N, C-alpha and C positions, 0 to 999 in steps of 0.2 A: 791817850796820846792825842786826842782831838776833841774839839767842841764844835757842834753844828746846830743850825736852826733850820727848820722847814716851816713855811707859813703860806697862808692863802688869804687873799682879799675876797671874802665871801660875797661881796657885792658885785665884783667884776669877773671873778674866776681866775684872776692873775695869781700865779703861785711862784714860789722860789725857795732857794736854799742858799745858805752861806756856811762856810766852815773855815777853821784855821787849825794848824797843828805844829808841833815841834819837829816835824820831819818834812821831807820834800813832797811836792806834787799832790797836795790835799785834794784839789779839784778833780783830778783824774781818778783818784782812789775812791773818794767818798760820795760825791754828788751825782745823782741821776734824776732825770725828769722827762715827762711826756704829758702834754696837756690832755691827752686822751686817757691818761691813767692817774697821774699824780706825781709825787716827789719821793725820793728815797735818799737816805744817808747811811751808808754801810761803812763801819769803822771798827776800831778795837785793836787789841793786841795782835791779832792775826786776821785782818779784815778780809772778807770775801766780796770781791766785786760782783760775783754771780748773785749773791743775795740781793744787792741793790737792783739788778736787772730782773731777777725772777719775781720780786715783789711787785715791780711795775707791770709785768706781764699779767699777773693775777688780778691786779686792780683794774687794768684795762678791760679784762673780761667781766668785771662787775663785782669782784670780791672786795669786801671792806678792808681798810688798812689793817685793822687789828687782826682779822682772820688771816689775811695774806702774810703778815709777819709770823704768825704761829705756824702756818703751813710751810713757810720757807725755813724757819729756824729749827723746828723740832726734829726733823729727820737728820740733821747735821751733827755728827759726833763731835765736831770741833766747836759747837755753838757756845761753849763756856768761855772761849777766848774771843768772842766776837760781839759786836753791838750793831743793832739795826733800828732805824726809825723810818716810818712811812707816813705819808699824808695822801689821802685819796681825794678824788674830785669833789666829793660832797663835804669835805672838811673833816672827815674822820681820821683818826690817828691811831697808830700802833707802834710799839717799841719793844725791844728785847735788849737786855744787858747781861752778858754772860758773867758768871761769878768769878772767873779767873782773870777778868780785865783788871788792870792796875788801879787801885783806889787813888783818889776818889772817883767813882764812876756812878752814872745813873741817868735818868731821863725824867722830864716833866711834859705831860701832854694835855691838851684840851682841844675843843673844836677849832679847827683851822690853824693849829700851832703845836709843834713838838720840838723840844730842845733836848740834846743828849750830849754826853761826853765821858771821857775816861782819862786817867792820869791828870786829873784836874787839882787845883789848889783846894777845892772844896765845893759844897753845894751852892755857895754864893755865886759861882761862875754861871751856872745855869739860871739862877734867879735873875742875874743881871741880863743875860741873853733875852729872857722872856719879858721882863718888866720894861726894859728900854725899847724893845721892838714895839710893844703895846703902847708905850707912853710917848713915843717920838712922832712928830708930825713931819710931813714931807712925802716924797715919792716912796713907793714900795722898796726900791733898791736902796735909797738913802736910809730908810729905817733898818734894813738888814745890815748895812755897813755900820750904823750907829750901835746896833746890838753887838756886832763883833768887837768893836772897840771897847764897849762896856765890859764884855766878858774878859777881854785881855786885862783891863784895868782891875778887875776883881780877882785876878790871880792867874786866869787862863790855864794853859798847859804848864805844868811845873817845870818843864825843860826850857821854857821860852818858846818863841814861834819862829818857824822858817818859811811857811807857806800859807796862803789864804786864797779863797775862791768865792765867787758869787755866780749864781745861776738863777735867772728870772725868765719865766715863760708865760706867754699869753697867746690866745688864738688871734688876737688883733694886732700883734706886733712881732717883729723878728726876735729871736732869742737873744738874751743878754748873757753871755757866757764868758766871764772874766776870770783869769787864773794868774796868780803869782806863784810860780813853782819853787822859787827860792829868793829870799831877800833878807837883809838884816832886820828890816821892819816891814813885814809883809802886809800888815793891815793898812799902814799908811800908803804903801805902794798900790794896794788894791783901791783905796780911795782915789789916789791920783789917776789910776787907769780908768776908773769909772768917770771921773771928771772929764778926761780926754774923750771918752766915748760919747759924751753928751754935747759936744760942740765940734765945729770945724767940718772938714770934708766927710769924716766918718758919719757924723750925725746927719748931715745933709743927704747922704746916700741911703740911709735906712728907710725913708718913706717909699722907696722904689722896690724894696725887697719883698717877695711874696710872703704871705702869712697864711695860716690855716683857714682863716675866714675870707681871705682874698688871695687865692693861690695864683691868680693871673696878673697880679700887680707887677708893673715894670715901668721902664721909661717910655714916654710917648714917642 
């Protein structure tokens, strides 16, 4: 029902996630992140928001993404209906796709990058997510948005799309947490919202917001 990407800039530590789905409110359901832990995407036919939060807790304590995914998913009797991807601070990845998720479903992972999805037009959707993110130049967020568009063009969610979201985290910048909870063309709406966030009063205000590496930052 959803496709998502989790990625990390291994040179800066910046990390993020993006997702789109043929249902409402994908950002609130799927994406979680903490620069002290990593990123998670919990989705599927019967997604567990607890999975996404629990895997972050384990990774913050030092557990690798792969081990954390196993620890969270294996005790859950409903795991066959769910899907989970995780990315830890070191670029490690882990994923689980339950067998009862609607085909096509699956995941692709490598150092610093994991893409996953279910109810997709086919494996080409995840191939597009991965390859376009890797091959696109520009800001980290812009590469994420380009990857979402490529996945949609490759067939995306077989129902079409209703919502899309972007979450980018860094210890040196405020969080970028953008959500389109419903729209006729949510990926375009997310692009437009991102553009608005990069200019005008909102962008001028961001340099005064505290960050993890500068928690006392504010107006003079």
